[in-house]
N, C-alpha and C positions, 0 to 999 in steps of 0.2 A: 421487520426488515432482516434479511439474512446477510451475514458477513463471513469473511475468512480473516482471522487475525494472524499476524506474523511479526517478525522482527524488522527493524529498519534495514538490517543487512540484507534480508530477503527482498524487501521492496527495492532497494538500490540495484540489485541484480535484475529484477523484473522491469524496472524503468528503462533500462538500456534498450528494450524491445518495443517501446512505445509508451510515452507518458512524460511526466515532468523530467527535466534534465537533472543530473546529479547535483549541479550547482543550485538549481531551484529548490530541490529537496533540502539541501544543506542550509539554504537561506532561511527556510521556515523551521529549522531545528531538527530535521531527521538525521540520525546517526545510526551506527550499527546496533546500538542498544535500545533504540526507540521501540515503542509498541505501536503498531499501526494496524488498521483494518481496512478492508476493501469490501464495498457492498456489490450486489449483482449489477448495478448500473455503472460500476467502475470508479465510483467516488472513493478517494483516499482520505482517511481520517487518522490524525495523529493524537495519541493519548497525551494529554497535558495533566498537570497536577489536579485540576478541578473539573476535568471532563474531556470530551473529544472535540477536536478542531478540524474542520474540513480544509484540506490543503491542496487539493487538485484531483486529477483523474487519470486513469489509464486509458489507452487507446488500443484499437485493434482487437485481436483475439485474446483479450486479457483473461476471460473466464477459464479457458483451458490452460493458459500459462500459469495463472495463480494456483490452480489445482495441481498442476504438474510440479511446480516448484515447492509447494507446501505439503503435498500429500493429503490435504484436507478437503472436505466438502463444505458447502455453504450451510451455516447453522444460524 
């Protein structure tokens, strides 16, 4: 599966355009220093101490938004 990895700070900016609210992300532990990744289906995973935790998904034209915001391609 392909992902784009980013900081929690970047995800918080992206979520304003379609996805979990800032409050929902904070409730599951996302903060500016978090490590998150998004797969091509729009699923958001948060890095925990022992692995990755699925925490939600992005909506809309997220593929282009993720690439634009991070400058990265799917890997």
